[in-house]
Each structure stands twice: as structure tokens, then as C-alpha cells.
ZARONU-347288 format. One record per residue (C-alpha): residue number from 1; y, z, x; residue in three letters. Coordinates in steps of 0.02 Angstrom, whole numbers. Layout:
N
@num = NUM | Y = Y | Z = Z | X = X | residuo = Ala
...
end
This chain:
260
@num = 1 | Y = 1157 | Z = -804 | X = 707 | residuo = Met
@num = 2 | Y = 1012 | Z = -914 | X = 701 | residuo = Lys
@num = 3 | Y = 823 | Z = -853 | X = 662 | residuo = Val
@num = 4 | Y = 655 | Z = -951 | X = 653 | residuo = Ile
@num = 5 | Y = 543 | Z = -870 | X = 526 | residuo = Leu
@num = 6 | Y = 359 | Z = -875 | X = 506 | residuo = Thr
@num = 7 | Y = 276 | Z = -829 | X = 343 | residuo = Gly
@num = 8 | Y = 397 | Z = -863 | X = 240 | residuo = Arg
@num = 9 | Y = 294 | Z = -882 | X = 96 | residuo = Gly
@num = 10 | Y = 216 | Z = -713 | X = 103 | residuo = Gly
@num = 11 | Y = 251 | Z = -542 | X = 14 | residuo = Thr
@num = 12 | Y = 378 | Z = -486 | X = 154 | residuo = Ile
@num = 13 | Y = 435 | Z = -671 | X = 192 | residuo = Gly
@num = 14 | Y = 492 | Z = -715 | X = 16 | residuo = Lys
@num = 15 | Y = 609 | Z = -557 | X = 9 | residuo = Val
@num = 16 | Y = 680 | Z = -555 | X = 202 | residuo = Leu
@num = 17 | Y = 723 | Z = -742 | X = 176 | residuo = Val
@num = 18 | Y = 854 | Z = -697 | X = 51 | residuo = Asp
@num = 19 | Y = 898 | Z = -539 | X = 141 | residuo = Phe
@num = 20 | Y = 939 | Z = -630 | X = 295 | residuo = Leu
@num = 21 | Y = 1045 | Z = -774 | X = 199 | residuo = Leu
@num = 22 | Y = 1132 | Z = -637 | X = 127 | residuo = Asn
@num = 23 | Y = 1183 | Z = -578 | X = 293 | residuo = Asn
@num = 24 | Y = 1242 | Z = -729 | X = 337 | residuo = Lys
@num = 25 | Y = 1100 | Z = -781 | X = 458 | residuo = Ile
@num = 26 | Y = 1045 | Z = -958 | X = 470 | residuo = Glu
@num = 27 | Y = 863 | Z = -960 | X = 442 | residuo = Val
@num = 28 | Y = 747 | Z = -1111 | X = 516 | residuo = Ile
@num = 29 | Y = 569 | Z = -1113 | X = 422 | residuo = Tyr
@num = 30 | Y = 410 | Z = -1128 | X = 524 | residuo = Trp
@num = 31 | Y = 311 | Z = -1263 | X = 426 | residuo = Asp
@num = 32 | Y = 124 | Z = -1278 | X = 490 | residuo = Arg
@num = 33 | Y = 82 | Z = -1430 | X = 413 | residuo = Asn
@num = 34 | Y = 231 | Z = -1508 | X = 526 | residuo = Arg
@num = 35 | Y = 224 | Z = -1397 | X = 681 | residuo = Val
@num = 36 | Y = 41 | Z = -1365 | X = 734 | residuo = Ser
@num = 37 | Y = -3 | Z = -1188 | X = 791 | residuo = Ile
@num = 38 | Y = -140 | Z = -1258 | X = 909 | residuo = Ser
@num = 39 | Y = -14 | Z = -1371 | X = 1006 | residuo = Asn
@num = 40 | Y = 79 | Z = -1271 | X = 1126 | residuo = Phe
@num = 41 | Y = 205 | Z = -1408 | X = 1173 | residuo = Ser
@num = 42 | Y = 247 | Z = -1451 | X = 991 | residuo = Gln
@num = 43 | Y = 274 | Z = -1268 | X = 970 | residuo = Met
@num = 44 | Y = 397 | Z = -1259 | X = 1132 | residuo = Glu
@num = 45 | Y = 477 | Z = -1417 | X = 1072 | residuo = Glu
@num = 46 | Y = 502 | Z = -1356 | X = 897 | residuo = Phe
@num = 47 | Y = 585 | Z = -1185 | X = 960 | residuo = Ile
@num = 48 | Y = 704 | Z = -1257 | X = 1095 | residuo = Ile
@num = 49 | Y = 765 | Z = -1403 | X = 984 | residuo = Ser
@num = 50 | Y = 836 | Z = -1273 | X = 857 | residuo = His
@num = 51 | Y = 916 | Z = -1155 | X = 991 | residuo = His
@num = 52 | Y = 875 | Z = -998 | X = 902 | residuo = Pro
@num = 53 | Y = 952 | Z = -812 | X = 939 | residuo = Asp
@num = 54 | Y = 779 | Z = -734 | X = 881 | residuo = Ala
@num = 55 | Y = 609 | Z = -785 | X = 812 | residuo = Leu
@num = 56 | Y = 524 | Z = -656 | X = 677 | residuo = Ile
@num = 57 | Y = 340 | Z = -694 | X = 663 | residuo = His
@num = 58 | Y = 289 | Z = -630 | X = 498 | residuo = Leu
@num = 59 | Y = 132 | Z = -740 | X = 467 | residuo = Ala
@num = 60 | Y = -32 | Z = -670 | X = 465 | residuo = Ala
@num = 61 | Y = -218 | Z = -701 | X = 381 | residuo = Ile
@num = 62 | Y = -234 | Z = -514 | X = 303 | residuo = Thr
@num = 63 | Y = -381 | Z = -571 | X = 179 | residuo = Ser
@num = 64 | Y = -541 | Z = -459 | X = 202 | residuo = Phe
@num = 65 | Y = -645 | Z = -603 | X = 133 | residuo = Asp
@num = 66 | Y = -762 | Z = -697 | X = 265 | residuo = Thr
@num = 67 | Y = -701 | Z = -871 | X = 201 | residuo = Ile
@num = 68 | Y = -521 | Z = -840 | X = 226 | residuo = Ser
@num = 69 | Y = -549 | Z = -745 | X = 384 | residuo = Arg
@num = 70 | Y = -623 | Z = -905 | X = 480 | residuo = Gln
@num = 71 | Y = -471 | Z = -941 | X = 574 | residuo = Asn
@num = 72 | Y = -384 | Z = -784 | X = 574 | residuo = Ser
@num = 73 | Y = -408 | Z = -750 | X = 766 | residuo = Trp
@num = 74 | Y = -320 | Z = -910 | X = 804 | residuo = Gln
@num = 75 | Y = -170 | Z = -856 | X = 663 | residuo = Val
@num = 76 | Y = -154 | Z = -670 | X = 711 | residuo = Asn
@num = 77 | Y = -186 | Z = -674 | X = 889 | residuo = Tyr
@num = 78 | Y = -177 | Z = -845 | X = 983 | residuo = Glu
@num = 79 | Y = -23 | Z = -906 | X = 891 | residuo = Trp
@num = 80 | Y = 65 | Z = -738 | X = 922 | residuo = Thr
@num = 81 | Y = 23 | Z = -741 | X = 1106 | residuo = Ser
@num = 82 | Y = 98 | Z = -927 | X = 1124 | residuo = Glu
@num = 83 | Y = 265 | Z = -880 | X = 1022 | residuo = Leu
@num = 84 | Y = 290 | Z = -729 | X = 1129 | residuo = Ala
@num = 85 | Y = 263 | Z = -828 | X = 1290 | residuo = Trp
@num = 86 | Y = 381 | Z = -965 | X = 1234 | residuo = Ile
@num = 87 | Y = 521 | Z = -837 | X = 1173 | residuo = Cys
@num = 88 | Y = 500 | Z = -747 | X = 1347 | residuo = Asn
@num = 89 | Y = 530 | Z = -913 | X = 1455 | residuo = Ile
@num = 90 | Y = 682 | Z = -974 | X = 1326 | residuo = Cys
@num = 91 | Y = 763 | Z = -806 | X = 1321 | residuo = His
@num = 92 | Y = 742 | Z = -787 | X = 1126 | residuo = Ile
@num = 93 | Y = 699 | Z = -626 | X = 1040 | residuo = Arg
@num = 94 | Y = 530 | Z = -608 | X = 989 | residuo = Phe
@num = 95 | Y = 507 | Z = -489 | X = 816 | residuo = Val
@num = 96 | Y = 319 | Z = -462 | X = 781 | residuo = Phe
@num = 97 | Y = 259 | Z = -365 | X = 623 | residuo = Thr
@num = 98 | Y = 95 | Z = -278 | X = 662 | residuo = Ser
@num = 99 | Y = 22 | Z = -152 | X = 539 | residuo = Thr
@num = 100 | Y = -28 | Z = 42 | X = 532 | residuo = Ser
@num = 101 | Y = -218 | Z = -37 | X = 520 | residuo = Met
@num = 102 | Y = -214 | Z = -45 | X = 712 | residuo = Val
@num = 103 | Y = -278 | Z = 126 | X = 692 | residuo = Phe
@num = 104 | Y = -443 | Z = 186 | X = 618 | residuo = Thr
@num = 105 | Y = -551 | Z = 331 | X = 605 | residuo = Gly
@num = 106 | Y = -544 | Z = 505 | X = 525 | residuo = Asn
@num = 107 | Y = -362 | Z = 540 | X = 561 | residuo = Leu
@num = 108 | Y = -321 | Z = 712 | X = 527 | residuo = Gln
@num = 109 | Y = -125 | Z = 722 | X = 582 | residuo = Leu
@num = 110 | Y = 6 | Z = 605 | X = 564 | residuo = Pro
@num = 111 | Y = 10 | Z = 456 | X = 686 | residuo = Leu
@num = 112 | Y = 149 | Z = 472 | X = 828 | residuo = Ser
@num = 113 | Y = 214 | Z = 323 | X = 939 | residuo = Ile
@num = 114 | Y = 93 | Z = 389 | X = 1068 | residuo = Asp
@num = 115 | Y = -56 | Z = 388 | X = 964 | residuo = Ser
@num = 116 | Y = -183 | Z = 255 | X = 1018 | residuo = Ile
@num = 117 | Y = -234 | Z = 102 | X = 924 | residuo = Pro
@num = 118 | Y = -426 | Z = 83 | X = 905 | residuo = Asp
@num = 119 | Y = -462 | Z = -37 | X = 781 | residuo = Ala
@num = 120 | Y = -624 | Z = -133 | X = 837 | residuo = Glu
@num = 121 | Y = -651 | Z = -272 | X = 696 | residuo = Glu
@num = 122 | Y = -554 | Z = -363 | X = 576 | residuo = Gly
@num = 123 | Y = -378 | Z = -370 | X = 537 | residuo = Tyr
@num = 124 | Y = -315 | Z = -216 | X = 616 | residuo = Gly
@num = 125 | Y = -418 | Z = -271 | X = 782 | residuo = Tyr
@num = 126 | Y = -319 | Z = -427 | X = 792 | residuo = Glu
@num = 127 | Y = -161 | Z = -347 | X = 765 | residuo = Lys
@num = 128 | Y = -202 | Z = -228 | X = 891 | residuo = Arg
@num = 129 | Y = -261 | Z = -358 | X = 1023 | residuo = Met
@num = 130 | Y = -98 | Z = -469 | X = 968 | residuo = Ala
@num = 131 | Y = 12 | Z = -315 | X = 1005 | residuo = Glu
@num = 132 | Y = -71 | Z = -300 | X = 1192 | residuo = Lys
@num = 133 | Y = -42 | Z = -472 | X = 1222 | residuo = Arg
@num = 134 | Y = 131 | Z = -486 | X = 1168 | residuo = Ile
@num = 135 | Y = 174 | Z = -338 | X = 1281 | residuo = Ile
@num = 136 | Y = 95 | Z = -434 | X = 1439 | residuo = Tyr
@num = 137 | Y = 173 | Z = -598 | X = 1379 | residuo = Gln
@num = 138 | Y = 340 | Z = -542 | X = 1333 | residuo = Asn
@num = 139 | Y = 397 | Z = -360 | X = 1376 | residuo = Pro
@num = 140 | Y = 558 | Z = -385 | X = 1299 | residuo = Asp
@num = 141 | Y = 481 | Z = -405 | X = 1116 | residuo = Ser
@num = 142 | Y = 496 | Z = -306 | X = 967 | residuo = Ile
@num = 143 | Y = 350 | Z = -253 | X = 876 | residuo = Ile
@num = 144 | Y = 356 | Z = -171 | X = 714 | residuo = Leu
@num = 145 | Y = 206 | Z = -73 | X = 631 | residuo = Arg
@num = 146 | Y = 213 | Z = -80 | X = 442 | residuo = Leu
@num = 147 | Y = 125 | Z = 24 | X = 318 | residuo = Gly
@num = 148 | Y = 74 | Z = -21 | X = 153 | residuo = Trp
@num = 149 | Y = 217 | Z = -119 | X = 47 | residuo = Gln
@num = 150 | Y = 265 | Z = -64 | X = -146 | residuo = Ile
@num = 151 | Y = 334 | Z = -212 | X = -246 | residuo = Asp
@num = 152 | Y = 299 | Z = -259 | X = -414 | residuo = Pro
@num = 153 | Y = 290 | Z = -425 | X = -381 | residuo = Lys
@num = 154 | Y = 201 | Z = -459 | X = -210 | residuo = Gly
@num = 155 | Y = 12 | Z = -464 | X = -161 | residuo = Leu
@num = 156 | Y = -59 | Z = -349 | X = -43 | residuo = Asn
@num = 157 | Y = 43 | Z = -204 | X = -102 | residuo = Thr
@num = 158 | Y = 13 | Z = -42 | X = -180 | residuo = Ile
@num = 159 | Y = 62 | Z = -120 | X = -350 | residuo = Asn
@num = 160 | Y = -61 | Z = -246 | X = -340 | residuo = His
@num = 161 | Y = -201 | Z = -142 | X = -301 | residuo = Tyr
@num = 162 | Y = -168 | Z = -27 | X = -434 | residuo = Cys
@num = 163 | Y = -146 | Z = -183 | X = -558 | residuo = Asp
@num = 164 | Y = -313 | Z = -237 | X = -496 | residuo = Thr
@num = 165 | Y = -416 | Z = -79 | X = -513 | residuo = Lys
@num = 166 | Y = -331 | Z = -67 | X = -687 | residuo = Met
@num = 167 | Y = -395 | Z = -238 | X = -741 | residuo = Asn
@num = 168 | Y = -570 | Z = -213 | X = -667 | residuo = Gln
@num = 169 | Y = -607 | Z = -39 | X = -694 | residuo = Asp
@num = 170 | Y = -488 | Z = 27 | X = -839 | residuo = Gly
@num = 171 | Y = -431 | Z = 167 | X = -711 | residuo = Ile
@num = 172 | Y = -356 | Z = 216 | X = -547 | residuo = Ile
@num = 173 | Y = -466 | Z = 339 | X = -434 | residuo = His
@num = 174 | Y = -307 | Z = 409 | X = -324 | residuo = Ala
@num = 175 | Y = -359 | Z = 514 | X = -176 | residuo = Asn
@num = 176 | Y = -260 | Z = 678 | X = -156 | residuo = Lys
@num = 177 | Y = -325 | Z = 690 | X = 19 | residuo = Asn
@num = 178 | Y = -246 | Z = 534 | X = 71 | residuo = Trp
@num = 179 | Y = -88 | Z = 514 | X = 149 | residuo = Tyr
@num = 180 | Y = -47 | Z = 343 | X = 179 | residuo = Pro
@num = 181 | Y = 95 | Z = 242 | X = 277 | residuo = Ser
@num = 182 | Y = 203 | Z = 149 | X = 152 | residuo = Cys
@num = 183 | Y = 372 | Z = 104 | X = 101 | residuo = Ser
@num = 184 | Y = 478 | Z = -1 | X = -36 | residuo = Phe
@num = 185 | Y = 479 | Z = -180 | X = 10 | residuo = Leu
@num = 186 | Y = 666 | Z = -203 | X = 4 | residuo = Glu
@num = 187 | Y = 683 | Z = -49 | X = 122 | residuo = Asp
@num = 188 | Y = 547 | Z = -126 | X = 246 | residuo = Thr
@num = 189 | Y = 653 | Z = -291 | X = 245 | residuo = Val
@num = 190 | Y = 809 | Z = -185 | X = 298 | residuo = Asp
@num = 191 | Y = 730 | Z = -127 | X = 448 | residuo = Val
@num = 192 | Y = 656 | Z = -293 | X = 496 | residuo = Ile
@num = 193 | Y = 845 | Z = -352 | X = 496 | residuo = Tyr
@num = 194 | Y = 904 | Z = -196 | X = 579 | residuo = Gln
@num = 195 | Y = 772 | Z = -233 | X = 725 | residuo = Ser
@num = 196 | Y = 863 | Z = -382 | X = 780 | residuo = Leu
@num = 197 | Y = 979 | Z = -265 | X = 873 | residuo = Ala
@num = 198 | Y = 831 | Z = -137 | X = 927 | residuo = Phe
@num = 199 | Y = 792 | Z = -118 | X = 1109 | residuo = Asp
@num = 200 | Y = 630 | Z = -196 | X = 1157 | residuo = Pro
@num = 201 | Y = 475 | Z = -83 | X = 1102 | residuo = Gly
@num = 202 | Y = 350 | Z = -17 | X = 976 | residuo = Ile
@num = 203 | Y = 417 | Z = 40 | X = 809 | residuo = Tyr
@num = 204 | Y = 339 | Z = 108 | X = 670 | residuo = Met
@num = 205 | Y = 406 | Z = 88 | X = 474 | residuo = Ile
@num = 206 | Y = 343 | Z = 219 | X = 357 | residuo = Asn
@num = 207 | Y = 445 | Z = 305 | X = 220 | residuo = Ala
@num = 208 | Y = 304 | Z = 430 | X = 163 | residuo = Asn
@num = 209 | Y = 363 | Z = 586 | X = 229 | residuo = Lys
@num = 210 | Y = 222 | Z = 705 | X = 151 | residuo = Lys
@num = 211 | Y = 144 | Z = 647 | X = -6 | residuo = Trp
@num = 212 | Y = -28 | Z = 597 | X = -54 | residuo = Ser
@num = 213 | Y = -83 | Z = 426 | X = -135 | residuo = Phe
@num = 214 | Y = -112 | Z = 523 | X = -290 | residuo = Phe
@num = 215 | Y = 74 | Z = 577 | X = -299 | residuo = Glu
@num = 216 | Y = 148 | Z = 423 | X = -251 | residuo = Ile
@num = 217 | Y = 50 | Z = 312 | X = -383 | residuo = Val
@num = 218 | Y = 94 | Z = 444 | X = -519 | residuo = Thr
@num = 219 | Y = 259 | Z = 424 | X = -475 | residuo = Glu
@num = 220 | Y = 264 | Z = 220 | X = -464 | residuo = Leu
@num = 221 | Y = 180 | Z = 224 | X = -633 | residuo = Asn
@num = 222 | Y = 340 | Z = 309 | X = -700 | residuo = Lys
@num = 223 | Y = 469 | Z = 221 | X = -598 | residuo = Tyr
@num = 224 | Y = 396 | Z = 44 | X = -652 | residuo = Tyr
@num = 225 | Y = 347 | Z = 92 | X = -824 | residuo = Asp
@num = 226 | Y = 166 | Z = 50 | X = -797 | residuo = Asn
@num = 227 | Y = 25 | Z = 84 | X = -918 | residuo = Gln
@num = 228 | Y = -100 | Z = 145 | X = -785 | residuo = Trp
@num = 229 | Y = -207 | Z = 271 | X = -803 | residuo = Ile
@num = 230 | Y = -235 | Z = 371 | X = -647 | residuo = Ile
@num = 231 | Y = -368 | Z = 508 | X = -604 | residuo = Glu
@num = 232 | Y = -361 | Z = 608 | X = -461 | residuo = Pro
@num = 233 | Y = -500 | Z = 601 | X = -332 | residuo = Ser
@num = 234 | Y = -545 | Z = 723 | X = -188 | residuo = Tyr
@num = 235 | Y = -625 | Z = 606 | X = -52 | residuo = Asp
@num = 236 | Y = -629 | Z = 620 | X = 140 | residuo = Ile
@num = 237 | Y = -456 | Z = 683 | X = 199 | residuo = Tyr
@num = 238 | Y = -353 | Z = 543 | X = 294 | residuo = Leu
@num = 239 | Y = -187 | Z = 546 | X = 357 | residuo = Asp
@num = 240 | Y = -112 | Z = 374 | X = 397 | residuo = Asn
@num = 241 | Y = 71 | Z = 423 | X = 396 | residuo = Arg
@num = 242 | Y = 157 | Z = 348 | X = 560 | residuo = Met
@num = 243 | Y = 300 | Z = 463 | X = 599 | residuo = Met
@num = 244 | Y = 441 | Z = 369 | X = 721 | residuo = Asp
@num = 245 | Y = 621 | Z = 456 | X = 743 | residuo = Glu
@num = 246 | Y = 686 | Z = 305 | X = 810 | residuo = Lys
@num = 247 | Y = 668 | Z = 217 | X = 629 | residuo = Ile
@num = 248 | Y = 794 | Z = 261 | X = 498 | residuo = Lys
@num = 249 | Y = 724 | Z = 221 | X = 321 | residuo = Ile
@num = 250 | Y = 754 | Z = 298 | X = 143 | residuo = Asn
@num = 251 | Y = 597 | Z = 395 | X = 120 | residuo = Asp
@num = 252 | Y = 505 | Z = 380 | X = -43 | residuo = Leu
@num = 253 | Y = 594 | Z = 503 | X = -143 | residuo = Arg
@num = 254 | Y = 756 | Z = 404 | X = -132 | residuo = Phe
@num = 255 | Y = 694 | Z = 314 | X = -274 | residuo = Arg
@num = 256 | Y = 539 | Z = 416 | X = -329 | residuo = Leu
@num = 257 | Y = 633 | Z = 575 | X = -381 | residuo = Thr
@num = 258 | Y = 494 | Z = 658 | X = -457 | residuo = Gly
@num = 259 | Y = 419 | Z = 679 | X = -280 | residuo = Leu
@num = 260 | Y = 427 | Z = 858 | X = -240 | residuo = Thr
end
């Protein structure tokens, strides 16, 4: 099997590459310095020339600062739209990684596959609009909504967030009333690999069945033998957990055995 992969240098891409190669999948990397994401003909030529079985689109601009987001619409929406269409006309499986951030607001209950995305700005909005465009451009696509990743090396992970808070504040204030969607990166990567055989549709990847952010961070501190100082907070109640019975993934207690 041959796969074209975007975003190989990101937190997920770095791990996914090794996983795919270990499973005997040939991986073709998308280099934006060689293949422009604003030139449809060039993109189409690149994809057709490699005759892939699938294209996994990880690449995204996730940063929240204004400077980094200057071309985020092009990367997160326009490029995605074109890839979905090319894969459609070329009969190539298209796998797109989205985010739990397509949902916003004061969420009081876990999210289901029937929950309606409502993000109106920033990264979540761009991903929400990309999802809608993909469904229009290529109904046979696979859309994977991901939660917050757990990994000691990657950026945009729970680990990185906690390390940053410790460096900045000397303490981590962890909300006992927040239930985030999250999963260990290696488990997420396994599901992305499995998705190459999924039926078309939207899937939600989350390993947090019932634990608060405070409980998760406390157990991660032990699991990685960190020196985090964690203090519970009791901010607004928020439940971001995405529940999808179609997805089989190790829940957090598989590694964090102290969770009850």
C-alpha cells in the first residue's frame, strides 16, 4: 500500500511515519517547498504521478498567535478542499484529521456523532468549514476528529502545556470540572492507521471515558515521573469528551492505572 502524507514534521506526523513504515506501507511525503499548495495543477500532477492508495492530510496551522495564523485559511481550508477534490476524481482514499475544537460553548454533556459543530472563529472554525467542504467535494472521505494528545516530546500536547505552565508559573492549576477529549499519541496514530480501512464518514477519537483534567494531569505526573506541582481549580463545568462507539481505542486507564 502507498500513502501520501502531509504534515510529516508535526507532532502526529513524526510518530505516524514510523508506524506506517513498520506496517509495510510506502510513504510519500508532501514537501510544500516543491509542491505549491496554491497551484491546483501542480498538486494534481504530484498526486497522480505517485499513484497512491490513500492520502492522509495532517498538515494544519494550529497556533493561536496572529502572525502564525496569517495564511491559516489557505492551509486549513483551501488546501484541504483541493486535496479532497483531487482524491475524489482520482479515486484515492482521503483521510482528514480534524479536531474536537469544532465544538465550542458551555458544553454540559459529552459530545456524540450527532452533536453539531459550532465554532465561529480561529482554528476550530477553519476545521469546521473544512469538514463541510470535504463532505461536499468528496463524500467518500474519512474525517477524524482528534482530541488533545498525550506525548512527552510533541508540541500542542497536554505534556507541553503542563511543562509550559510550570516554567511560567511554577504551578499547574488543573480544573476538576473539565472533562477534555484526549488520548495517548501512539493510540491515536494506531486509529489513523486503522482508518485507512474505515467506511466513509466522520469519526471521533477520544480515550477519556470519565476523568477530569485534574485527575488526568495528576496521573500523568506519576506516569512520566515529572516534578509538576498541581493544584486543583474549580472553574466552569465543561465536558468536551467526544463519544463514538465506532472507534476502538485504549482508554486512559490502560496506561494511567491510578485512574478510578
